[in-house]
C-alpha positions as CSV (number, residue, x, y, z in Angstrom):
1,M,44.0,-23.2,16.2
2,T,41.0,-22.7,14.0
3,D,38.5,-20.2,14.9
4,H,34.7,-21.2,14.9
5,A,31.5,-19.1,15.0
6,H,29.8,-19.2,18.3
7,V,26.3,-20.7,17.7
8,T,23.5,-20.3,20.0
9,L,19.9,-21.5,19.6
10,D,17.0,-19.2,21.0
11,P,13.7,-21.0,21.0
12,H,12.0,-17.6,21.3
13,H,13.3,-16.7,18.1
14,S,11.9,-19.5,15.8
15,A,10.4,-17.3,13.3
16,E,13.7,-14.9,13.1
17,V,15.7,-18.0,12.6
18,A,13.4,-19.5,9.7
19,R,13.4,-16.0,8.1
20,F,17.3,-15.9,8.0
21,N,17.4,-19.5,7.0
22,S,15.2,-18.9,3.9
23,F,17.4,-15.6,3.2
24,F,20.8,-17.1,3.4
25,M,19.6,-20.2,1.4
26,D,18.7,-18.0,-1.4
27,F,22.0,-16.0,-0.8
28,F,24.3,-18.8,-1.0
29,Q,22.6,-20.2,-4.2
30,N,23.1,-16.9,-5.9
31,L,26.5,-16.5,-4.6
32,R,27.7,-19.7,-6.2
33,R,26.9,-18.3,-9.5
34,A,28.7,-15.1,-8.9
35,P,32.4,-14.5,-9.8
36,H,34.9,-15.5,-7.5
37,T,35.9,-11.7,-6.4
38,A,32.3,-10.9,-6.0
39,R,31.8,-14.1,-3.7
40,L,34.6,-13.0,-1.5
41,A,33.3,-9.3,-1.2
42,A,29.7,-10.4,-0.6
43,V,30.7,-12.9,2.1
44,S,33.1,-10.7,3.9
45,K,30.6,-8.1,4.1
46,L,27.8,-10.3,5.0
47,T,29.9,-11.9,7.9
48,S,31.3,-8.7,9.2
49,S,27.8,-7.4,9.6
50,C,26.8,-10.5,11.5
51,A,29.8,-10.8,13.5
52,V,30.6,-14.3,12.5
53,P,34.5,-15.2,12.0
54,L,35.6,-16.4,8.6
55,Y,39.0,-18.0,9.1
56,G,39.0,-21.7,9.3
57,A,35.1,-21.9,8.5
58,S,33.9,-23.8,5.8
59,A,31.0,-22.4,3.5
60,A,28.6,-24.9,4.9
61,F,29.5,-24.1,8.4
62,L,29.3,-20.5,7.8
63,L,25.7,-20.9,6.5
64,L,24.9,-23.0,9.6
65,A,26.3,-20.3,11.9
66,L,24.5,-17.4,10.2
67,T,21.4,-19.2,10.1
68,L,21.3,-20.3,13.6
69,T,22.4,-17.1,15.1
70,G,20.1,-15.4,12.7
71,C,22.3,-12.3,12.6
72,R,20.8,-11.2,16.1
73,N,22.2,-7.8,15.9
74,V,19.9,-6.9,13.2
75,G,17.2,-6.3,15.5
76,F,14.1,-8.2,13.9
77,P,11.1,-7.8,16.3
78,D,10.1,-11.0,18.2
79,T,6.8,-12.7,17.1
80,P,4.5,-14.7,19.3
81,A,3.7,-18.2,18.6
82,G,1.1,-18.6,15.9
83,Y,1.4,-15.1,14.6
84,R,0.8,-14.8,11.0
85,E,1.1,-11.8,8.5
86,Y,0.9,-11.9,4.6
87,A,1.3,-9.5,1.8
88,Y,-1.0,-10.0,-1.2
89,V,0.1,-9.0,-4.6
90,A,-2.2,-8.6,-7.6
91,N,-0.3,-9.8,-10.8
92,S,-2.4,-8.2,-13.6
93,G,-0.4,-10.0,-16.3
94,A,-0.8,-13.5,-14.8
95,N,-4.2,-13.5,-13.5
96,T,-2.9,-14.5,-10.2
97,V,-2.6,-13.2,-6.5
98,S,1.0,-13.8,-4.9
99,V,0.7,-14.5,-1.1
100,L,4.0,-13.6,0.7
101,D,4.6,-14.9,4.3
102,L,6.1,-11.9,6.1
103,V,7.2,-13.8,9.1
104,Y,9.3,-16.0,7.4
105,L,10.0,-13.7,4.4
106,R,9.1,-16.3,1.5
107,T,6.4,-16.9,-1.0
108,D,3.6,-18.9,0.7
109,R,1.4,-19.7,-2.5
110,T,0.1,-18.3,-5.6
111,L,-3.8,-17.9,-6.0
112,Q,-5.6,-18.1,-9.4
113,V,-8.1,-15.2,-9.4
114,G,-10.2,-13.7,-12.4
115,S,-8.7,-12.0,-15.5
116,Q,-6.5,-8.9,-14.8
117,P,-6.7,-8.2,-11.3
118,T,-5.9,-4.7,-10.9
119,A,-6.9,-3.6,-7.3
120,L,-7.0,-5.1,-3.8
121,A,-8.6,-4.1,-0.4
122,V,-8.5,-5.7,3.1
123,N,-11.4,-6.1,5.2
124,P,-10.5,-4.6,8.7
125,E,-12.8,-6.7,10.6
126,R,-12.3,-10.1,9.3
127,N,-9.8,-12.4,7.4
128,E,-10.7,-11.3,4.0
129,V,-8.9,-9.7,1.1
130,Y,-10.9,-8.4,-2.2
131,V,-9.4,-8.7,-5.5
132,V,-10.8,-6.6,-8.4
133,N,-10.7,-8.6,-11.7
134,T,-11.0,-6.0,-14.5
135,T,-11.5,-8.2,-17.5
136,S,-13.8,-10.7,-15.7
137,G,-16.0,-8.2,-14.2
138,T,-15.8,-9.8,-10.8
139,V,-14.6,-9.6,-7.3
140,S,-12.6,-12.6,-5.8
141,V,-12.8,-12.9,-2.0
142,I,-9.8,-14.5,-0.4
143,D,-10.0,-16.1,2.9
144,A,-6.8,-14.7,4.6
145,A,-6.8,-17.3,7.4
146,A,-6.8,-20.2,4.9
147,N,-5.3,-18.2,2.0
148,R,-7.7,-19.5,-0.6
149,V,-10.2,-18.1,-2.9
150,A,-13.3,-18.4,-1.2
151,F,-15.9,-16.6,-3.4
152,T,-16.1,-14.9,-6.6
153,L,-18.6,-12.1,-6.6
154,P,-20.0,-10.8,-10.1
155,V,-20.2,-6.9,-10.6
156,H,-20.2,-5.1,-13.7
157,R,-18.2,-4.3,-16.8
158,Q,-14.6,-3.4,-16.2
159,P,-14.3,-2.7,-12.5
160,T,-11.3,-0.8,-11.6
161,A,-11.1,0.1,-7.8
162,I,-12.5,-0.9,-4.4
163,A,-13.0,0.7,-1.2
164,V,-14.0,-1.1,2.0
165,D,-15.6,0.7,5.2
166,S,-14.3,0.6,8.5
167,T,-17.1,-1.7,9.7
168,G,-16.1,-4.5,7.2
169,H,-19.7,-4.7,6.2
170,R,-19.8,-2.6,3.0
171,A,-17.4,-2.4,-0.1
172,Y,-17.9,0.1,-3.1
173,V,-16.5,-0.9,-6.5
174,T,-16.2,1.4,-9.6
175,N,-17.3,-0.2,-12.8
176,S,-15.7,1.8,-15.5
177,G,-17.2,0.1,-18.5
178,S,-20.8,0.3,-16.9
179,N,-20.6,3.8,-15.4
180,S,-21.6,2.9,-12.1
181,I,-20.7,1.9,-8.4
182,S,-21.5,-1.3,-7.2
183,V,-22.4,-1.4,-3.4
184,L,-21.7,-4.7,-2.0
185,D,-22.9,-6.4,1.2
186,L,-19.8,-8.3,2.6
187,D,-21.7,-10.5,4.9
188,L,-24.2,-11.8,2.2
189,R,-21.4,-11.4,-0.6
190,R,-23.8,-9.8,-3.0
191,E,-24.5,-6.4,-4.8
192,I,-27.2,-4.4,-2.9
193,A,-27.3,-1.3,-4.9
194,E,-25.9,0.0,-8.3
195,L,-25.3,3.8,-8.3
196,P,-25.0,5.4,-11.8
197,T,-22.1,7.7,-12.1
198,P,-20.5,9.9,-15.0
199,A,-18.4,8.3,-17.6
200,Q,-15.6,6.0,-16.8
201,P,-15.3,6.0,-12.9
202,G,-11.8,5.2,-11.8
203,S,-10.2,5.6,-8.6
204,I,-12.5,5.7,-5.4
205,A,-12.0,7.0,-1.7
206,L,-14.5,6.5,1.2
207,A,-14.4,9.0,3.9
208,P,-13.6,7.6,7.4
209,D,-17.0,8.5,8.8
210,G,-18.4,6.5,6.1
211,R,-20.7,9.4,4.7
212,S,-19.0,10.4,1.4
213,L,-17.5,8.7,-1.7
214,V,-15.0,10.6,-3.9
215,V,-14.8,9.1,-7.5
216,T,-12.3,10.3,-10.3
217,H,-13.1,10.4,-14.1
218,A,-9.7,10.6,-15.8
219,S,-11.1,10.9,-19.3
220,S,-13.5,13.8,-18.4
221,G,-11.2,15.5,-15.8
222,T,-13.9,15.7,-13.4
223,V,-14.5,14.5,-9.6
224,S,-17.8,13.2,-8.4
225,V,-19.0,13.1,-4.6
226,F,-21.6,10.6,-3.7
227,H,-23.7,9.8,-0.4
228,A,-22.3,6.4,0.9
229,M,-24.6,3.7,2.0
230,P,-23.4,3.1,5.7
231,F,-24.0,-0.1,7.2
232,V,-26.9,-0.2,9.9
233,P,-27.1,-3.0,12.4
234,P,-30.3,-5.2,11.7
235,T,-31.5,-4.1,15.2
236,L,-31.9,-0.4,13.9
237,T,-34.0,0.8,11.1
238,A,-32.0,1.8,8.2
239,P,-32.9,5.1,6.3
240,V,-34.1,4.6,2.8
241,Y,-31.2,4.7,0.2
242,K,-32.1,5.8,-3.3
243,P,-29.2,5.0,-5.5
244,F,-30.4,7.4,-8.2
245,E,-30.2,10.3,-5.6
246,A,-26.7,9.3,-4.3
247,L,-24.8,11.8,-6.6
248,R,-24.2,15.0,-4.5
249,G,-22.0,16.9,-7.2
250,I,-19.7,16.8,-10.1
251,F,-16.6,19.0,-10.2
252,S,-14.8,19.7,-13.3
253,G,-11.2,21.3,-14.0
254,C,-9.1,18.1,-13.0
255,P,-7.5,16.6,-16.3
256,G,-6.6,13.0,-15.7
257,A,-8.2,13.0,-12.2
258,S,-6.8,10.2,-10.3
259,T,-6.0,8.9,-6.6
260,P,-8.2,10.8,-4.3
261,V,-7.3,10.9,-0.7
262,I,-9.6,12.1,2.3
263,L,-8.4,13.6,5.5
264,P,-9.0,11.7,8.7
265,D,-11.7,14.1,9.8
266,S,-13.6,13.5,6.5
267,S,-13.7,17.4,5.9
268,K,-11.7,17.6,2.6
269,A,-10.4,15.5,-0.4
270,F,-7.5,16.3,-2.5
271,V,-7.2,14.7,-6.0
272,A,-4.3,14.6,-8.4
273,C,-4.8,16.1,-11.9
274,S,-2.3,13.7,-13.5
275,S,-2.8,15.3,-17.0
276,A,-2.1,18.8,-15.6
277,H,0.2,20.3,-13.0
278,H,-2.4,20.8,-10.2
279,V,-4.2,19.1,-7.2
280,M,-7.8,19.7,-6.6
281,A,-8.9,20.6,-3.1
282,L,-12.5,19.7,-2.0
283,N,-14.7,20.6,0.8
284,L,-16.8,17.6,1.7
285,A,-20.2,18.4,3.2
286,A,-20.1,18.5,7.0
287,A,-22.9,16.5,8.6
288,P,-25.9,18.5,9.9
289,G,-25.4,19.2,13.8
290,T,-21.6,18.9,13.9
291,W,-19.4,21.4,15.2
292,S,-18.1,22.5,11.7
293,A,-21.7,22.7,10.5
294,K,-22.8,24.9,13.2
295,Q,-19.8,27.1,13.1
296,N,-20.0,27.7,9.4
297,P,-23.1,26.5,7.5
298,S,-21.6,26.8,4.2
299,L,-19.4,23.9,4.9
300,M,-22.7,21.7,4.7
301,S,-22.2,21.5,0.9
302,D,-19.5,20.0,-1.3
303,F,-17.4,22.6,-3.2
304,V,-14.0,23.1,-4.9
305,L,-11.8,25.0,-2.4
306,T,-8.8,25.6,-4.9
307,L,-6.7,24.2,-7.4
308,L,-3.1,24.0,-6.2
309,D,-0.1,24.4,-8.6
310,V,2.3,21.4,-8.2
311,G,4.8,19.6,-10.6
312,K,4.1,17.9,-14.1
313,S,2.1,14.9,-14.0
314,P,1.0,14.6,-10.6
315,N,0.0,11.0,-10.3
316,H,-0.3,10.0,-6.7
317,I,-1.0,11.6,-3.1
318,A,0.3,10.3,0.1
319,L,-1.6,11.3,3.3
320,K,0.3,11.9,6.4
321,P,-1.5,10.0,9.2
322,D,-2.1,13.1,11.3
323,G,-3.9,14.8,8.3
324,G,-1.7,17.7,8.3
325,E,0.0,17.5,5.0
326,V,-0.2,15.5,1.9
327,F,2.6,14.6,-0.4
328,V,2.2,14.8,-4.2
329,S,4.4,12.5,-6.5
330,N,5.0,14.7,-9.8
331,L,6.1,12.1,-12.2
332,D,7.5,14.3,-15.0
333,S,8.9,16.8,-12.7
334,D,11.2,14.3,-10.6
335,S,9.7,16.0,-7.7
336,V,7.4,15.8,-4.6
337,S,5.0,18.7,-3.4
338,E,4.1,19.0,0.0
339,I,0.6,20.6,0.8
340,D,-0.6,22.1,4.1
341,T,-4.2,20.8,4.4
342,Q,-5.2,23.5,6.8
343,S,-4.3,26.4,4.6
344,N,-4.5,24.5,1.3
345,Q,-1.2,25.9,0.2
346,V,1.9,24.2,-1.3
347,G,4.5,24.4,1.3
348,G,7.5,23.2,-0.8
349,T,8.6,21.2,-3.6
350,Y,11.5,18.7,-3.2
351,M,13.7,16.8,-5.6
352,I,13.6,13.2,-4.2
353,G,14.3,11.0,-7.3
354,T,13.6,10.3,-10.9
355,R,10.0,9.7,-12.0
356,P,8.5,9.3,-8.5
357,T,5.3,7.3,-8.8
358,H,4.2,6.7,-5.1
359,G,4.6,7.7,-1.6
360,I,3.8,6.6,1.8
361,V,4.3,8.0,5.2
362,S,5.2,6.4,8.4
363,R,2.9,6.0,11.4
364,D,4.7,8.5,13.5
365,N,4.5,11.1,10.6
366,S,8.3,11.6,10.5
367,T,9.3,9.9,7.4
368,L,8.2,9.9,3.6
369,Y,9.2,7.0,1.4
370,V,9.0,7.7,-2.4
371,S,9.4,5.1,-5.1
372,N,11.4,6.4,-8.0
373,S,10.5,4.3,-10.9
374,G,13.0,5.9,-13.1
375,A,16.0,5.2,-10.9
376,D,15.0,1.9,-9.4
377,S,15.2,3.3,-6.0
378,I,13.4,4.3,-2.9
379,G,13.9,7.9,-1.5
380,L,13.6,8.5,2.2
381,Y,12.6,12.0,3.1
382,S,12.7,13.5,6.7
383,I,9.5,15.4,7.1
384,D,10.7,17.1,10.3
385,D,14.0,18.2,8.9
386,G,12.8,18.9,5.4
387,K,15.6,16.9,3.7
388,L,16.5,13.6,1.9
389,I,18.0,11.2,4.2
390,S,19.0,8.4,2.0
391,S,18.3,6.4,-1.3
392,L,17.9,2.6,-1.5
393,H,18.1,0.5,-4.6
394,T,15.2,-1.7,-5.4
395,G,14.0,-4.0,-8.2
396,S,13.1,-2.5,-11.4
397,S,10.5,0.2,-11.6
398,P,9.3,0.4,-8.1
399,E,5.9,1.5,-7.7
400,A,3.0,0.8,-4.9
401,M,4.1,0.3,-1.4
402,A,2.8,-1.2,2.0
403,F,4.0,-1.6,5.4
404,S,4.0,-4.5,7.7
405,A,1.8,-4.0,10.8
406,D,4.7,-2.9,12.9
407,E,6.3,-0.8,10.0
408,H,9.6,-2.8,10.5
409,L,9.2,-3.8,6.9
410,L,8.4,-1.8,3.9
411,L,7.3,-3.8,0.8
412,V,7.9,-2.1,-2.5
413,L,6.2,-3.5,-5.7
414,D,8.7,-3.6,-8.5
415,G,6.4,-3.4,-11.7
416,R,9.0,-4.3,-14.4
417,S,10.8,-7.2,-12.7
418,G,7.8,-8.6,-11.2
419,D,9.1,-8.8,-7.6
420,V,8.7,-7.2,-4.0
421,S,11.6,-5.5,-2.4
422,V,11.7,-5.8,1.2
423,I,13.1,-2.9,3.1
424,R,14.1,-3.0,6.6
425,T,13.0,0.4,8.0
426,Q,14.3,0.1,11.8
427,S,17.7,-1.5,11.3
428,K,20.4,-0.3,13.7
429,L,22.4,0.6,10.6
430,G,19.6,2.4,9.0
431,P,17.0,1.4,6.5
432,N,18.2,-1.1,4.1
433,L,17.3,-3.4,1.2
434,F,17.0,-6.8,2.9
435,T,15.9,-9.2,0.2
436,L,13.7,-9.6,-3.0
437,L,10.7,-11.7,-3.1
438,P,9.1,-13.0,-6.5
439,A,5.6,-12.0,-7.6
440,G,4.1,-12.3,-10.9
441,A,3.8,-10.6,-14.2
442,L,2.8,-7.0,-14.2
443,P,2.1,-6.6,-10.5
444,T,-0.2,-3.6,-9.8
445,A,-1.3,-3.6,-6.1
446,I,-0.2,-4.7,-2.8
447,V,-1.8,-4.9,0.7
448,T,-0.8,-6.6,3.9
449,K,-3.0,-8.5,6.4
450,V,-2.5,-9.9,9.8
451,I,-3.8,-13.2,11.2
452,G,-3.4,-12.8,15.0
453,T,-1.8,-10.2,17.3
454,R,1.8,-8.6,16.9
455,A,4.0,-8.5,19.9
456,S,5.8,-5.3,20.6
457,A,8.8,-4.5,18.4
458,H,12.0,-4.3,19.8
């Protein structure tokens, strides 16, 4: 008697079913082109993990069974009706932004933006995503609810980076060709101030308290700190903001300065000196009247705390959400350095993979994910245990990363192959590569945005 897979439909998992339907359609299309032995091995592995009997099942029935059951044992979280979440990928070589549906794990659409999109930012309070178009000298505003370009805002020459404040009313854009920072009113969608800067401003970070901007200048090996221009509600009187007096200090000694990060309490910044082998630690001026300022008046000014020796070519810093440590990807040392942000000391250096380019830490502060561009892999490092957990294959030359809202998915930008590796972080069998989604030529940045509210993950 022929065995058959038991097929059940669960109306509460329509998104899960659709997600697997999309995946398995792609899987079997690719499977048809594979050698016979590879097909057998792949199907055997797939069906054993999904607990679907092979014997007597045709390929069509197998596909149907897998799709309808959705491999329920894999444990994707439920999503409420109408829940929407997307990833946005800036493709600098195609002048586009790829919109990826994270509920159904498929490409939603491709948006035409300005020339050479290089940076992205999400508005935390409204359904908008901002795209910095370097060659065009513009910022594209994407309506994330409709996934369309709603507005194009002119800035200045060669904008390179953007930071949005926590209120969703202000954004700051570095213009490397104009030696300035554009202050944008996101309600009015226009520039309201231009701050002069030292030569060629690059990366930018905004302190969580909204008071300080930290800007890097790779060519001169300097870091500059500015007064930000916080949003003030119309019912209150805004203080006079003088753009030419916004600069608070310039600090040298950081060749190839890049990727600044600021601690959650806004007290310090750490900057990677990518043309050297150290990280600059900066004290950021405490606000008058705060506990820190009262305890130590010297903390009311900006100054260099120390230069920390790390590996060769540190090019990215990942901040632990609790602010206790930062992790530095040392590109030419094939290592990651851990810095204690309280003591400003290097706690250790770990070999996680070849040519690490980016890192990201889970919300529970337990796991560091590192993209190893030279090995086409992601390294998983246990922060508590101090050891490498595993290594997962990705597309070619993995770089920037972003979590889905519930961190069930880690999205990895594969720079050379022009796609996004989708890593399942909470599988019962451990983290694994689930699928690849196409992006565009020379992808440079990725962000995620939720439209609606996420149900609790299971």
